[in-house]
N, C-alpha and C positions, 0 to 999 in steps of 0.2 A: 471386512475389505479394509482395504490400504489405498490411501492416496498420498498422491507426493504434490509439494507444493511448491514451482519454479518458478525463481526468483531472482533476481542482482539486487544484492544487496553492498553498502561501507560503511552499515554501524547501523544505530539502533532509532527508528525513528515511528510515524504512525502508521505505513503501513506493515513495518516489521513488527509492531506491538500486537497489531491485529491477527496478523500470523499466528503470533503466539498463545494468541488467545480463542481463535479460531481452533487451534491445536487440542488446546486443551476441551475446548466445547467437545469437537468432532470426539473426542477419546473418553469422555464424557455418553457418548452415545457409542461407543462399542468401536466404533471407526478407527484405526492405525494411520499416524499421520505422518508423515515424511520430510524435509526443509531439504531441498535439492539447490544450494544458494551458489550460486556464480556469482565469482570472484574478481577484482581486482588483485593482483598480487600486491599489489605497493597500497591495497589500503584498506587493511582485511579487518571483517565485522566482528571483533573478539568478541564486543560485547552482546551483539545478539546471540553469538554462537555461546556463550556462556549462559546465557537466561533461557536460554532451547536446553541445554544441556540440563539443566538446574529442575526444569519442569522435565524431564526424561522423554522429549522430543527429538528423534533420531537427526543428525544431520550431517549433509555428502557435500563436501565441497567441490565445485567446477572453475578452475582458472577460467578468465577469460582475455586473451590478448590482447582482443580490438573488440569495436563493436559488430563485426562481420564475421568473427570468433567461427568456420564453420566446424571448427574438430571440436566442436564443446558439445556439439550432436551427438553422435556414436558415444562418447563419454556418459552424458545425460541415457541417453538408448539403455546402456551396460549398466547403470543403477536402478531404473526403472524395471530391466528384467530382476536384480538381485532382490528390490524389495519385494517385487509381483504386484505391482501398482495396479490397481482398477482402471482411477480416475487420475489427471493429469490436472494440475490446478494452476493456473500460470495469472503471472505478478508484472505489470512493467513491462516496459517494447521488451527489452533483451529475453523476456520469460516468456514472454508470447509468442518470441520467434521461435528460439531455441527450445524451448520445453513442445511446441507444437509438431516440428519436425521429428522431434525425435521421440515423440507419441506412438508412431504407427497408428493402428486399430482402437488402442484404447479410448478412453472418451474423455474430450479434453472441455476443462470447464474457462473459460478467462475471465479473469476482475479486470475492470478499469477502474483506479483509482483519482487518476486527474487528467482536464485534461490539456494536456501541453500542447505548446503553439509549433512544436517540430510534427506534431500531428494532423496540420495543415498542409504538410506540402506532399505535393501530388505521389509521390514515389511513396513515402512512408504510408499515403492511403492506401494504396493500390496493395502496399503489401500486410498493412492491418488487414485489408478487406477481405484478402486471400486468405489470410490466418484465420479470421473469423469462420471464414466456410468451412474450414475443418475443423471446428468447434461445437460444441452441441448448444453450447446457451454463455452466454455472453452476459457478466453480471456488474450493473456500475450501485456506486453507492450515492449515486442521487436520480431524481427526474432531472436535473440538468446536465449531467453527465450521460444520460440515456439517451437525452433529447442531444448530444453534442457528439455519440457513439452512431445513431441516426443518421441526420443531417451532416454531417463531417467528413464520418470514414464512411457514409454509407453502406452499413449492416441490417439486416434485414430485420424490420422491430421487433417479427416474431422471434426469435432470437436473443432479444433483448431484455433480462430481468434487475428490476432494481432492488436492492438488498441494502439496508443503509446499514450504516456499521457504527461503533464505536467502542470507547473503554470501557470496563467496568469501573465503576466509581466505589463502585464497595472496596477494589483492592489499593486504592489511596485516601478515601476520608478517614481512613485511621490516621492517617498523619494530620488527619489538621485543627486547626483550632480557633476558636471563630475570634475573630478579631487580630490573629497575629499578623497580620499584612494590614493592615491600619495602625498598628504601632510599630512592626518596621520602617512602613515609609512616611510616619508626622501626618496620614491622613485623617483622622480619627472621625473627624466631624464631616467631610468633604466626599459630594458624590464620587463614585469611578465605576469606570467602566472596567470590565478585563474581556484578555484576547489571549489567547491561547493557540500557536503553532510557531513554525522556522519561521527564522526572519530571511524568507527566498523572496523574490518578485513575486513570482507563484501566488504565493498567499495575499498579497494585496493590499500587507498595512497600510503603504500611503495613503488610501481611500478612506482607511478610518480614522488616520492626522488630521485631512485634509477635513472629516466629518468633527473628529473634535475639537478644530477650531470653530467652525459652525457652533457647535453647544457651547463653547466657552462666550459665544456673543451672548449669548442667554443666563446661562450657569457659570460665573468665572473663576468656582472654586475647583470647578470637574477637572479628574484627573483620569489618566488610562494608564490601565497598568497591564506593559505586554508579556 
């Protein structure tokens, strides 16, 4: 069986790392993965491409000249035909749009990674609802996101499946050294709070900073490490 993952990328972040991990996991189950990466020619995801090549996952690049570049659809379809894809797994708004339209009669699985603000737009809601009607399953990464897809996007609840995901700690834990961060930051005896994520508004770090200020009312020496 062949699964084609369709998504737009400009680098290697959380969702892209998940896709690389997913491709490895599917390979272990005897399922072949292909990454169809929608690209902005001015921001090539070189790190992602190299990582995919290193682990032996085939990549196919399709240039997007703008957000509604429908000329990408036949290009994606050509790739789907050439790799004999059985399932089209789409990710993020561009992947959902162009991948679903290119899939034809193939099984479509869509994954939602974020409750983006633009998804509240009426036109976007109508579009995502239509695209969801073409999909067999909508995967969400949390119960909260499942509720968003149901209540905001208006997707039929029976189509929504929640599957938590994350990165395998065994891939990086060998690099860890107990006490290294405390030593580097000179906070050996201070309580610390850790947070991992991109510094974007969507991640809500401002609320974490507000919370830290309240924590420090009682624990003066507390530190936040982002």
